C-alpha positions in Angstrom: 26.9 0.3 -18.9 25.2 -3.1 -18.5 25.2 -2.7 -14.7 23.6 0.7 -14.9 20.8 -0.6 -17.3 20.3 -3.5 -14.9 20.0 -1.2 -11.9 17.4 1.1 -13.8 15.4 -2.0 -14.8 15.3 -3.0 -11.1 14.2 0.4 -10.0 11.5 0.4 -12.6 10.4 -3.0 -11.5 9.9 -1.9 -7.9 8.3 1.3 -8.9 5.1 -0.8 -9.1 5.1 -0.9 -5.3 4.9 2.9 -5.0 2.3 2.9 -7.8 0.3 0.5 -5.8 0.1 2.3 -2.5 -0.3 5.9 -3.9 -3.9 5.6 -4.9 -7.1 7.6 -4.2 -7.1 6.5 -0.6 -3.6 7.8 0.1 -4.4 11.0 -1.7 -7.5 11.5 0.4 -5.7 10.8 3.7 -2.6 12.9 3.0 -4.7 15.8 1.7 -7.0 15.7 4.8 -3.9 15.6 7.0 -2.4 18.6 5.3 -5.6 20.6 5.3 -6.6 19.8 8.9 -3.2 19.6 10.7 -0.9 21.4 8.3 2.7 19.9 8.7 2.0 18.2 12.0 1.5 14.6 10.7 4.5 14.5 8.3 6.3 12.2 10.8 3.5 9.5 10.4 4.2 9.3 6.6 7.9 9.1 7.3 7.2 6.2 9.8 4.8 4.6 7.3 7.4 4.7 4.6 10.0 3.1 6.8 7.5 0.4 8.0 6.4 -0.3 4.3 10.1 -0.8 3.4 10.8 -3.2 6.3 7.7 -5.4 5.6 8.3 -5.4 1.8 12.0 -6.3 2.2 11.1 -9.2 4.5 8.5 -10.6 2.0 10.9 -10.1 -1.0 13.8 -11.7 0.8 11.9 -14.7 1.9 10.7 -15.2 -1.7 14.2 -14.8 -3.2 15.8 -17.2 -0.7 13.1 -19.9 -1.1 12.3 -19.3 -4.7 8.6 -19.2 -4.0 6.1 -16.4 -3.8 4.4 -15.5 -0.5 1.2 -17.5 -1.3 3.1 -20.7 -1.8 5.3 -20.1 1.2 2.2 -19.7 3.5 0.5 -22.6 2.0 3.6 -24.9 2.5 4.5 -23.7 6.0 1.0 -23.1 7.5 -2.1 -25.2 7.4 -3.5 -24.6 3.9 -6.8 -23.2 5.3 -5.3 -20.0 6.8 -3.2 -19.5 3.7 -6.3 -19.6 1.6 -8.2 -17.5 4.0 -5.7 -14.7 4.1 -5.3 -14.8 0.3 -9.1 -14.6 -0.2 -9.5 -11.7 2.2 -6.7 -9.8 0.4 -8.3 -10.5 -3.0 -11.7 -9.3 -1.7 -10.0 -6.1 -0.6 -8.4 -5.7 -4.1 -11.9 -6.1 -5.7 -13.5 -3.6 -3.3 -10.9 -0.9 -3.7 -10.7 -1.4 -7.5 -13.9 0.6 -7.9 -12.4 3.5 -5.9 -9.2 3.3 -8.0 -11.2 3.5 -11.3 -13.4 6.4 -10.0 -10.2 8.2 -8.8 -8.7 7.9 -12.3 -12.0 9.0 -13.8 -12.0 12.2 -11.6 -8.5 13.1 -12.5 -9.0 12.7 -16.2 -12.2 14.7 -16.1 -10.1 17.6 -14.7 -7.8 17.5 -17.7 -10.5 17.4 -20.4 -14.3 17.0 -20.6 -15.0 13.4 -21.7 -18.3 11.4 -21.2 -18.3 9.1 -18.2 -19.1 6.0 -20.2 -16.4 6.8 -22.8 -13.8 7.5 -20.1 -14.6 4.4 -18.2 -14.2 2.4 -21.4 -10.8 4.0 -22.1 -9.6 3.3 -18.6 -10.9 -0.3 -18.6 -9.4 -1.0 -22.1 -6.1 0.5 -21.1 -5.9 -1.6 -17.9 -7.0 -4.7 -19.8 -4.4 -4.2 -22.5 -1.6 -3.7 -20.0 -2.5 -6.7 -17.9 -3.4 -9.0 -20.7 -1.1 -8.2 -23.5 1.7 -5.9 -22.2 3.6 -8.4 -20.0 5.5 -7.5 -16.9 8.2 -5.5 -18.6 5.7 -3.2 -20.4 3.6 -2.8 -17.2 6.5 -1.7 -15.1 7.7 0.8 -17.8 4.2 2.4 -18.1 3.6 2.4 -14.3 7.1 3.8 -13.8 6.4 6.7 -16.2 3.0 7.4 -14.5 4.6 7.3 -11.0 7.3 9.8 -12.2 4.6 12.0 -13.7 2.6 11.9 -10.5 5.7 12.6 -8.3 6.7 15.6 -10.5 3.3 17.0 -10.4 2.8 16.9 -6.7 6.3 18.0 -5.8 6.0 21.0 -8.1 2.7 22.1 -6.5 4.2 21.5 -3.1 7.2 23.7 -3.8 5.2 26.4 -5.4 3.1 26.6 -2.3 6.3 28.0 -0.6 6.5 25.7 2.3 8.7 26.7 5.3 11.6 24.4 5.9 11.4 24.9 9.7 7.7 23.9 9.6 8.4 20.8 7.5 11.2 19.8 9.9 9.0 20.3 12.9 6.5 18.0 11.3 9.0 15.2 11.4 8.9 15.2 15.2 6.4 12.6 16.4 3.3 14.3 17.9 -0.4 13.5 17.7 -2.5 16.7 17.6 -5.9 16.5 19.3 -8.4 14.7 17.1 -5.8 13.3 14.7 -5.4 9.8 16.3 -7.3 7.8 13.8 -6.2 9.9 10.8 -2.6 9.1 11.9 -3.4 5.4 11.8 -5.2 5.9 8.4 -2.0 7.5 6.9 -0.1 4.4 8.0 -2.8 2.0 6.9 -3.1 3.4 3.4 0.8 3.2 2.9 1.2 -0.4 4.2 -1.3 -2.4 2.1 -1.7 -6.2 2.4 -1.9 -6.9 -1.4 1.4 -4.9 -1.8 3.2 -7.4 0.3 2.0 -10.2 -2.0 2.8 -8.0 -5.1 6.4 -7.4 -3.9 6.8 -11.1 -3.2 5.7 -11.9 -6.8 7.9 -9.2 -8.4 11.1 -10.4 -6.6 11.5 -13.5 -8.9 14.8 -13.4 -10.7 16.3 -10.6 -8.5 19.3 -10.8 -6.3 19.0 -9.6 -2.7 21.2 -6.5 -3.5 19.1 -5.6 -6.6 15.8 -6.0 -4.6 17.0 -3.9 -1.7 18.2 -1.0 -3.9 15.2 -1.0 -6.2 12.8 -1.4 -3.4 14.3 1.3 -1.2 14.3 3.9 -4.0 10.8 3.1 -5.1 9.2 3.2 -1.6 11.1 6.2 -0.4 10.0 8.0 -3.6 6.5 7.0 -3.0 6.7 8.3 0.6 8.2 11.5 -0.8 5.1 11.9 -3.0 2.7 11.3 -0.1 4.5 14.0 1.9 4.4 16.4 -1.1 0.6 15.9 -1.3 0.3 16.7 2.4 2.4 19.8 2.0 0.4 21.0 -1.0 -2.9 20.5 1.0 -1.6 22.8 3.8 -2.7 25.7 1.5 -6.3 24.9 1.9 -8.5 25.3 5.0 -10.7 22.1 4.5 -10.7 19.0 2.5 -14.0 17.6 1.2 -12.7 15.8 -1.9 -9.6 15.8 -4.0 -11.4 17.5 -6.8 -12.1 20.4 -4.4 -8.5 20.5 -3.5 -7.5 20.8 -7.2 -9.9 23.7 -7.7 -8.7 25.5 -4.6 -5.0 25.0 -5.5 -5.9 26.2 -9.0 -7.4 29.4 -7.6 -4.4 30.1 -5.3 -1.5 29.0 -7.5 -2.9 29.2 -11.1 -4.5 26.9 -13.7 -1.2 25.0 -14.1 -1.6 23.6 -10.5 -5.2 22.6 -11.3 -4.0 20.6 -14.3 -1.0 19.1 -12.5 -3.2 17.9 -9.6 -5.6 16.4 -12.2 -2.8 14.5 -13.9 -1.6 13.4 -10.4 -5.0 12.1 -9.5 -5.5 10.3 -12.8 -2.0 8.7 -12.5 -2.7 7.6 -8.9 -6.0 6.1 -9.8 -4.9 4.4 -13.0 -1.7 2.9 -11.5 -3.7 1.4 -8.6 -6.3 0.2 -11.2 -3.6 -1.9 -12.7 -1.7 -3.0 -9.6 -4.7 -4.2 -7.6 -5.7 -6.8 -10.2 -2.0 -7.6 -10.7 -1.7 -8.5 -7.1 -4.9 -10.5 -7.1 -3.5 -12.4 -10.1 -0.2 -13.2 -8.2 -2.1 -14.3 -5.1 -4.5 -16.5 -7.2 -1.5 -18.0 -9.1 0.4 -18.7 -5.9 -2.6 -20.5 -4.4 -3.7 -22.5 -7.3 -1.0 -22.7 -10.0 2.7 -22.2 -10.8 4.5 -18.9 -10.1 4.5 -17.7 -13.7 2.8 -14.4 -14.9 1.5 -16.1 -18.1 -0.6 -18.9 -16.6 -4.3 -19.0 -16.6 -4.7 -18.6 -12.8 -2.9 -15.3 -12.9 -5.2 -14.1 -15.7 -8.3 -15.3 -13.9 -7.3 -13.4 -10.8 -6.6 -10.0 -12.4 -9.6 -10.3 -14.8 -12.1 -10.9 -12.0 -10.9 -8.0 -9.9 -10.7 -5.6 -12.9 -14.2 -6.7 -14.0 -15.7 -6.1 -10.6 -14.2 -2.6 -10.4 -15.5 -1.7 -13.9 -18.9 -3.1 -13.2 -19.3 -0.8 -10.2 -18.0 2.1 -12.2 -20.4 1.6 -15.1 -23.3 1.2 -12.7 -22.1 4.3 -10.8 -22.5 2.3 -7.6 -20.2 2.8 -4.6 -19.8 -0.6 -3.0 -19.8 0.8 0.5 -20.7 -2.5 2.3 -18.1 -4.3 0.4 -15.5 -1.6 1.1 -16.3 -1.6 4.8 -16.0 -5.3 4.9 -12.8 -5.3 3.0 -11.4 -2.6 5.4 -12.3 -4.7 8.4 -10.8 -7.8 6.8 -7.6 -6.1 5.7 -7.3 -4.3 9.0 -7.3 -7.7 10.7 -5.2 -9.4 8.0 -2.4 -6.8 7.8 -1.1 -7.4 11.4 -1.5 -11.1 11.0 0.4 -11.1 7.8 3.1 -8.9 9.4 3.4 -11.4 12.3 3.8 -14.3 9.9 6.4 -12.4 7.9 8.4 -11.7 11.1 8.3 -15.3 12.3 9.1 -16.6 8.8 12.0 -14.2 8.3 13.5 -15.5 11.6 13.0 -19.2 10.8 16.4 -20.8 10.1 14.8 -23.8 8.4 13.2 -21.6 5.7 15.7 -18.6 5.2 18.8 -20.2 6.6 21.5 -17.5 7.1 19.3 -14.8 5.6 17.4 -14.3 8.9 16.5 -10.9 10.3 19.3 -9.0 12.0 18.7 -7.9 15.7 18.2 -4.3 14.5 15.7 -5.3 11.9 13.8 -7.3 14.4 13.5 -4.3 16.8 12.2 -2.2 13.9 9.9 -5.0 12.8 8.3 -5.2 16.3 7.8 -1.5 16.5 6.0 -1.8 13.1 3.9 -4.7 14.3 2.9 -2.7 17.4 1.4 0.0 15.2 -0.2 -2.6 12.8 -1.8 -4.4 15.7 -3.3 -1.1 16.9 -4.7 -0.6 13.4 -6.1 -4.1 13.2 -7.6 -4.2 16.7 -9.1 -0.8 16.0 -10.8 -2.1 12.9 -12.1 -5.2 14.9 -13.3 -2.8 17.7 -15.3 -0.7 15.2 -17.0 -3.8 13.7 -18.0 -5.0 17.2 -19.0 -1.5 18.2 -21.3 -1.2 15.1 -23.0 -4.5 15.9 -23.3 -4.5 19.7 -22.2 -1.0 20.9 -19.1 -0.6 23.2 -19.5 2.2 25.7 -15.9 3.4 26.1 -14.2 6.7 25.5 -11.1 7.0 23.4 -8.7 6.8 26.4 -10.2 3.5 27.6 -10.4 2.2 24.1 -6.7 2.9 23.5 -5.6 1.3 26.7 -7.6 -1.9 25.9 -6.3 -2.1 22.3 -2.7 -1.4 23.4 -2.7 -4.0 26.2 -4.1 -6.6 23.8 -1.5 -5.7 21.2 1.3 -6.1 23.8 0.2 -9.6 24.7 0.2 -10.6 21.0 3.6 -9.0 20.6 5.0 -10.9 23.6 3.7 -14.3 22.2 5.2 -13.4 18.8 8.5 -12.7 20.4 8.5 -16.2 22.0 7.8 -17.8 18.7 10.6 -15.8 17.0 13.0 -16.9 19.8 12.2 -20.5 19.2 12.7 -20.2 15.5 16.0 -18.5 15.8 17.2 -21.2 18.4 17.1 -23.7 15.5 20.2 -22.0 14.0 22.1 -22.6 17.4 21.1 -26.2 17.4 22.1 -26.6 13.7 25.4 -25.0 14.3 
């Protein structure tokens, strides 16, 4: 009985990861994919879920073996400047997206019942403040675990009631990129694999065994991917996707008022859980960079309080921080592949993880993931340069340039991994 309770606690703990990546951005991307391309992009969510699991497992394994969170590990094994730069970029991303998380929760709750904007923002802000400030980690994971379950049940029921064809769903698991869906495909992957989630998972791994972590993490992330796919399937019933609120109305008209309410509850849950997890991740990063790895310390509180405050400020002012969000997307688009490369190199460094290095199979999978992340990051960098200087190239030329650059970086990463693994041979 004790073992079962311990397993359930581990699953609840890691449910925070699925709560973090299923936010308004994931809802928008999955809904757009379902409305525009029906079942054709399910495979990209399957891949994104696997990729998320691979990266999160590496980050958590490194933290468990070393006894340090990712911020501390990067600070100790890199020059401190890049460790602080990466951490700061991820925190800026947390702050920028926090406004969107809060507005997403606001939209979802307004579907369920009419409440004034100021009052509702106050309720959401106070709820997040109480959870982060007074609840403690155990209370946070229980609340977020419940909301993730509610969100999952809501979207799965709506998806099933839309009577999806099993053959169409299975056909969607075969990789293909419909015309015009190239960048939406990358967006689905990018909204599932989030830089701050990697830090969050690293911080949550404290006190876990490798077995507990792997089981809890696998269940949580697979369930999160299942929810994303359910959202896509539900959205196949509509012809266009302008906003998630529009989707709720259209689904309510076609399936009944219950679907409208369930989608509202799902949107609120997605927004509120991300409203809590983004500041939580920022607190863990700040604590890892400046203090000790304990949830109760002042640096942890400073980190989450600043991010939550920024999000609420934009919410109360009804200002969408577009320039900040664009900057954060560019930063995180660049940081994510860099962080992935650092994770792969570290997870193969015998001096750091000893005999818990990546297996050959895991390395193959990790390099496939890195290739996609590099494409995402280089595309973000391309877009920034294009906005400033203008780059006259069609999509085919652009893809060839990005892919070639990515392959060069992968080759260099492979050389570094080989050198790190050779240390085990010398030690033996």
